[in-house]
N, C-alpha and C positions, 0 to 999 in steps of 0.2 A: 503493500501499499505507499502511496505517495501523496504527502501533504502540501498543498501550495500554499504560500501564503499572498493575501488578495494585494493588488496592486505592486507585487513585487516578481522577479521571476525566479527567486529562490526557492527551492524544492528541497523538502527533507525525506529521505527513503527510510520508512522503518521496518527492519527486520531484525532478527535475533542475532545478528553477529555480532562477537565482541572486537572493538578496535582499540588498538594501543594508544591512540592520541586521541583527544578532544579535538576537533577540528576548530580551526582558528575562528572561522564564521561564526561558530556557537559560543566564542569567549569576546565576542564584539558586539557593544550595544548597538541597538538599530533604532531607528527613529519610528518606524512602522511597529513599534511592539511596544504595548501597556505593559511596564514592570509593576510589582509589588513593592511593598515595604519592608525592609529589613529592619526588624526591632530589636534591641537588645534590652533586658531586665532580670531581674531577681527575683528569687522567692525563698521562703525561711524552709530550710530543710530538718525536719525531726530527726532522722534519719543521722544526719552528719552534725546537727545541733549550731546551725551557723547557715547566713545569708549564701546562696549560691547564684551564680548569674547562667544566662540561656539565651540564646538567640533563635527567632524564629521569622522565617520567612512568608509574610502574609500576601495573597495573590491580589492582583489590581483590582479585582471585583469582591473583595472581602468585606462581607457586614456581620455586624453583631448578631449573635445567637448562641446558647451554651447548651451543646451536648454531652450525653454520657461517653465516657472514653473506655475502651477494653482496659483490664487491669494489666500492671506492668512488674516489675520487680523491684524489692529494695528502695532506695530514695526515689526512682522512678515511677513506680507504683504507688507509692506512700505521698509522694510531696509533688514532684513534678508534673506529673500527667494530672493531678487535681488541679493543679494552679492553670496548667493549659486550659483545662476543659471549661474552667472557671471565667477566663480571660476572653478565650477565643472560640469561634465556630470552627468544629472540627468535625471531620468524616469518619466514621468508626468503622472496622472490621479489617481484617488480616490483609485484604486487597487494597485497603485504603491506608495502610500504616506500614511504613518504611523506617528502616533501621541504617544509619550510616556513621561510620566514625574513622578517625585518623590517629594513627600512632597508639598513645593508650585509649583514646575512644573506639580503635580498630579492635583492639584486645578485648575490650567489654562489649563491643557489638559481637563479636563470636563467643564469648561466654555466655551472654545474655540470650543470643540465639539458639545455642545447644540447649540452655535451661527452658526456655518457653518459646519453643519455635511456633508454637500456634499461632501466636499473638503478631507475626509479622509475616507479610505477602512476598516483601521484596528487601533485601538486605545487602549492605556492599562493607566490608572490612578493608580498610586501606592503610598500606604499612603498618600492619598490626604490631604492637610491642610484645615482648616475651613477659610469661609470667600467668599465662592458663594453664600451663603444665609445669613442672620444676624445672628451671633453667639458671644458668648462670650467663650473665653478660658482661661487657666491660664495667659495667658500674656496680653490679650488686648480685646477690643470690635471690633468686626468686622461690620459695616454698611451691607456688603454685596452687591454682585454683580448685583444680582438679586433676585426677591421673591419665597418663596417656592413654590408659583403653578406655577412660570414660570421655576421651575427646571424641564425641561421636552425638546422634541423635537417638533418643530412647527409641526401643524397639516399639513398633506402633505409631511414633509421633506424626501428628500432622507437620509437613516440613514446609519452610518457606518454596513459593513458587521460583524463586531465584536467588541464590546465594552466593555472591562473590566475594572472592578474595584475592587482592593484587596487592604488587609492590614494584619498587624500581630496583634495576639490575644494580645500581650503585648506590643503594640506600646505605649511607654511611650511620644512621643510626640505630635502626633496628636489623638490618644484615638480613642473614637469611631466615629469620625466625618467623615471617610468613610463608616462607616455603615450608618451612618445617609443620607448620600447622596444617599446610595443603596437606601433606606426606601423611600426617597423622589421621586426617579426615578420609583422605582414600583408602588408608591401610584398616581403618575401621569401618568402612563401607558406608559413609556418608557422603552423599552427592552436593557437590558444589560447583563453582567455576573458578577455576585458577588461571591467571595470566601475569606475566611481568610486564613493566615497561622500560624498552631499552633506554638506557642513559639516565633515567629519573632516580633523583636523590630522594632523602626525606622532604618533599617539596610539593610546590603546586603543581607541578606537571603531573604527578601521581595522583593527587587528591583531584584534579580535573578529569582525569582520565578515567578514575573508579567512580566517580559521580555522572559522568557522560554515559558511560556503559549500564549503571544502575538506570536511569531515567531512559535510555533507550529502550532497555526490557520490559520497563514498564510499561512505555508508549507502545513496543510491539504487542504485549499481551493484550492491552486493552482494545488494540484494534483490531486484531484478529478474533477477540471473543465477539466482538459486534457483527463480523461478516455473517 
């Protein structure tokens, strides 16, 4: 399926292929597109006992109303998600719930997805930091959140429609730990998409690539479901 913007000659082909680089044209502000508002705010976390920050992108056509949101885990389920549902109008359901994170956020993205896969339809962990399983990096020893044998989806679990793990080939911060996560998931029989971004470091090139492919997979699935 091909979407064409009115009053432009640019076309966007939606397919299920993974692309290493986010095309430059999708990283450039356009005059014919209505952009949403990027908001940074804080909420009080009972779990952590402190104010914490978050960022949310509101669509251009956003309007107020409050809808219930799916349960999450720990700080997210107890504090952040209730705050989001109070402040913003959100769609619910796993097909409308996406999870993505970079570095430490990528690590937690993988862990949370394995623990509560039924909550998320689309997931992307970018340049995930070590520590899900026991590990030693250049900075510290990680006891691990789970064992290597537990690095998998539970039997019979409702898994995400798309679960992407990616990292730059020249990542100077997390090195090959993301690839090790991929290999453990593969060994333990848990479906996911793994790819590397040639020449990318622990940087925006990796972030843009991961997010681009995540949103591309979402668009592809939603377009095919309407056929």
